[in-house]
C-alpha positions in Angstrom: 4.5 7.7 -12.7 3.3 10.9 -12.8 0.1 11.2 -10.3 -0.4 15.0 -11.5 -3.3 14.3 -13.4 -4.8 12.2 -10.9 -4.9 14.6 -8.3 -6.8 16.7 -10.3 -9.4 14.4 -10.8 -10.9 14.7 -7.5 -10.7 18.6 -7.9 -13.3 19.1 -10.9 -16.2 20.9 -10.9 -18.9 18.9 -8.8 -16.0 16.4 -8.0 -15.6 17.6 -4.3 -19.5 17.7 -3.6 -19.8 14.3 -5.2 -17.1 12.5 -3.5 -18.2 14.7 0.3 -21.7 13.6 -0.2 -20.9 9.8 -0.9 -18.4 9.9 2.5 -14.5 9.7 2.7 -12.8 6.7 1.6 -16.3 5.0 0.2 -15.4 5.9 -3.5 -12.3 5.2 -5.8 -12.2 6.4 -9.7 -11.4 3.2 -11.9 -10.6 2.3 -15.1 -9.7 4.6 -17.8 -10.2 8.0 -16.2 -7.0 6.8 -13.8 -5.3 4.7 -16.9 -5.4 8.3 -19.0 -4.8 10.5 -16.4 -1.1 8.3 -15.7 -0.8 9.1 -19.1 -0.9 12.6 -18.6 -4.0 12.6 -21.1 -7.6 14.3 -20.6 -10.1 11.8 -18.8 -13.2 11.9 -20.8 -15.2 9.1 -18.7 -15.4 9.2 -15.2 -15.9 6.3 -13.3 -16.1 5.5 -9.5 -16.1 2.3 -7.7 -18.1 2.5 -4.2 -18.8 0.1 -1.1 -22.0 1.5 -0.9 -25.1 0.0 -2.8 -26.5 1.9 -5.4 -29.7 2.7 -3.3 -27.2 4.3 -0.6 -25.6 6.2 -3.6 -28.8 7.5 -4.8 -30.1 8.5 -1.4 -26.8 9.9 0.0 -26.8 12.1 -3.6 -30.3 12.9 -3.1 -29.3 14.4 0.2 -26.7 16.3 -1.0 -29.0 17.7 -3.9 -27.5 15.9 -6.5 -29.2 14.1 -9.1 -29.0 10.6 -9.9 -30.3 8.4 -12.6 -30.7 4.5 -12.1 -29.1 3.9 -15.4 -27.7 0.2 -14.5 -29.3 -0.1 -11.0 -29.4 -3.9 -11.5 -25.8 -4.1 -12.1 -25.1 -1.7 -9.2 -24.3 1.4 -11.7 -26.3 4.8 -10.7 -24.9 8.1 -13.2 -24.4 11.1 -10.9 -24.6 14.7 -11.8 -22.7 17.0 -10.1 -23.1 21.1 -11.1 -23.0 19.4 -14.8 -20.2 16.3 -14.1 -21.4 13.5 -15.2 -20.1 10.6 -13.1 -20.7 6.7 -13.2 -21.0 5.2 -9.8 -20.7 1.3 -9.5 -21.0 -0.7 -6.8 -17.7 -2.8 -5.9 -19.3 -6.3 -7.8 -18.2 -9.6 -7.9 -18.8 -12.3 -10.7 -20.9 -15.2 -10.1 -21.7 -16.7 -13.4 -20.9 -15.5 -17.1 -21.7 -17.0 -20.3 -19.7 -15.3 -22.7 -21.8 -12.1 -23.6 -23.6 -11.2 -19.9 -22.3 -11.9 -16.2 -24.3 -12.4 -13.3 -23.2 -10.5 -10.4 -23.0 -10.1 -6.6 -22.3 -6.9 -4.9 -19.4 -6.7 -2.4 -17.0 -4.6 -0.3 -13.6 -6.2 -1.6 -11.6 -4.1 -3.7 -9.4 -6.8 -5.2 -12.6 -9.0 -6.1 -14.0 -5.9 -8.1 -10.1 -5.6 -9.7 -10.5 -9.4 -10.5 -13.8 -9.3 -12.5 -12.2 -7.0 -14.9 -10.6 -7.4 -17.8 -6.8 -5.8 -18.3 -4.5 -4.9 -15.8 -4.4 -1.4 -17.3 -8.3 -0.9 -16.5 -7.7 -2.7 -12.8 -6.3 1.0 -11.4 -8.3 2.3 -8.5 -7.4 6.5 -7.4 -8.5 7.4 -3.8 -8.5 10.9 -3.9 -9.3 10.8 -0.3 -5.8 9.6 0.5 -4.1 10.5 -2.5 -3.0 6.8 -3.4 -3.0 4.2 -6.4 -4.4 1.0 -5.9 -2.6 -1.2 -8.2 -3.5 -4.9 -7.5 -2.1 -6.7 -10.9 0.8 -4.9 -11.8 -1.1 -2.6 -14.1 0.8 0.6 -13.5 4.0 -1.2 -14.6 2.3 -2.6 -18.0 1.0 0.9 -18.7 4.3 2.1 -18.3 5.8 -0.5 -20.8 3.2 -0.4 -23.4 1.7 -3.7 -22.3 -2.0 -4.7 -22.6 -2.5 -7.8 -20.9 -5.5 -10.0 -19.4 -5.9 -10.3 -15.8 -5.5 -13.8 -14.4 -5.8 -16.8 -17.1 -6.3 -14.9 -20.3 -8.3 -18.0 -21.9 -10.8 -18.0 -18.8 -11.7 -13.9 -19.4 -12.4 -14.3 -22.8 -14.8 -17.0 -21.9 -16.2 -14.5 -19.6 -17.0 -11.7 -22.3 -15.7 -12.6 -25.8 -15.9 -9.1 -27.0 -12.5 -9.0 -25.1 -10.8 -10.4 -28.1 -11.6 -7.4 -29.7 -10.8 -4.9 -26.8 -7.6 -6.8 -26.3 -6.4 -5.2 -30.1 -8.3 -2.5 -29.4 -6.0 -1.5 -26.4 -3.0 -2.8 -28.2 -3.3 -0.5 -30.9 -4.0 2.7 -28.6 -1.5 1.7 -26.0 0.9 -1.1 -27.1 4.4 0.1 -27.4 5.3 -2.9 -29.1 4.8 -4.1 -32.8 3.9 -7.3 -31.3 0.9 -7.4 -28.6 1.4 -9.5 -25.2 2.2 -13.3 -26.2 -0.3 -15.2 -24.0 -3.2 -12.7 -24.9 -2.6 -13.1 -28.5 -2.7 -16.8 -28.2 -5.8 -17.0 -26.2 -7.2 -14.9 -28.9 -6.9 -17.1 -31.6 -7.8 -20.1 -30.0 -10.8 -18.2 -29.0 -11.3 -16.3 -32.4 -14.8 -18.4 -33.1 -16.2 -17.1 -29.9 -16.5 -13.8 -31.6 -19.6 -15.2 -33.4 -21.9 -15.8 -30.2 -21.8 -12.0 -29.9 -24.5 -9.3 -31.2 -23.6 -7.4 -34.3 -23.9 -4.2 -32.7 -21.1 -4.7 -30.0 -18.9 -6.0 -32.9 -19.4 -3.3 -35.1 -19.1 -0.9 -32.0 -15.8 -2.5 -30.6 -14.5 -2.5 -34.7 -15.2 1.2 -35.3 -13.4 2.3 -32.3 -10.2 0.6 -33.1 -10.9 2.2 -36.8 -10.8 5.3 -35.3 -7.6 5.3 -33.6 -4.6 7.5 -35.2 -3.4 4.5 -36.7 -4.5 1.1 -36.3 -3.2 -0.6 -39.7 -0.4 -2.5 -37.9 -3.0 -3.8 -35.4 -5.4 -4.8 -38.0 -2.5 -6.5 -39.9 -2.3 -9.1 -37.2 -5.3 -9.8 -36.5 -6.0 -10.7 -40.3 -3.1 -12.5 -40.1 -3.8 -14.6 -37.4 -7.5 -14.9 -39.0 -9.1 -13.2 -35.8 -11.3 -11.6 -37.6 -12.1 -14.3 -40.2 -15.5 -15.3 -38.0 -17.1 -12.2 -37.9 -15.6 -10.4 -41.0 -14.2 -12.9 -43.7 -14.1 -10.2 -46.3 -11.1 -8.4 -45.1 -8.6 -9.7 -46.7 -4.7 -9.5 -46.1 -4.7 -8.0 -49.8 -6.6 -5.0 -48.9 -4.3 -4.0 -45.8 -1.5 -1.8 -48.0 -4.6 0.3 -48.6 -5.7 0.7 -44.7 -2.1 2.0 -44.6 -1.6 4.1 -47.3 -5.4 5.8 -46.2 -4.0 6.3 -42.8 -1.2 8.5 -44.3 -2.8 10.3 -47.0 -5.2 11.6 -44.2 -2.8 12.5 -41.5 -0.7 14.3 -44.3 -3.8 15.7 -45.4 -4.8 16.8 -41.9 -8.1 15.2 -42.0 -9.6 13.4 -39.0 -9.8 9.5 -39.0 -12.9 8.3 -40.1 -13.3 4.6 -39.1 -16.6 3.8 -42.1 -13.7 4.9 -44.5 -11.1 2.8 -43.0 -13.3 -0.1 -43.1 -14.3 0.4 -46.7 -10.8 0.7 -47.7 -10.7 -2.8 -46.7 -13.3 -4.7 -48.3 -13.0 -5.5 -51.7 -14.6 -3.3 -54.4 -17.7 -5.0 -54.7 -20.9 -3.1 -53.9 -23.2 -5.7 -53.2 -20.6 -7.3 -51.1 -20.6 -3.9 -48.9 -24.4 -4.3 -48.5 -24.3 -7.4 -47.0 -21.4 -6.7 -44.7 -23.2 -3.1 -43.4 -26.7 -5.3 -43.5 -24.5 -8.0 -41.2 -22.9 -5.3 -38.9 
């Protein structure tokens, strides 16, 4: 793995100042910023995990003249704005209870416990800028290199904690998966718990579904979801007969140089029935 882009994270404008304010060794980059940087991609959303409490984060940032916003302080998250750079700073957490939609958490200073509550191994990678060291508790870097999206621990249990992970599994597979088939254990668990999607709010489902359709070519992954009835509990209108239309649309967009449009792609997957389309739109 090339750590060049990771090393650059801590040198972005505003970041040295923020890291110094928090204190050497108290914070590590985590999640998408680390994952994408390892792939040589530009990390757009920056997240720091820290052993400090959210109130201590606010105190230290305030003393350094860095603005903070308590965006999710009950869950340990503070948004820090340092020289225009926006960073989500979240205290290490462990789950106390989950119901498939929400989690009750406790703050901790144990990095591995924080990693254990995350969804996939490729999202549980931590970069310590003070040491220049990658912390990988579950083989996430190997999975990333292999193009494999794998749940941390027992896939069925992780989905029971947060049902949205079913859709996230397929979205991440569409983006990072190197093979035609997703991880077998993860796929089996998603099929077994597909009905859990009905417990989610329509806003969460729509957001994740449209993110998937926004990817360069989601059609192979959507085909797997339709053929395994993953979507049936929440989007039964999407049928296998419409899959060639999605693939054709993706190809046409690429040839014409048109950016992906998730709503246009979603429309391609629905029957040509305006009343039905309105019904689906109202539901999502």
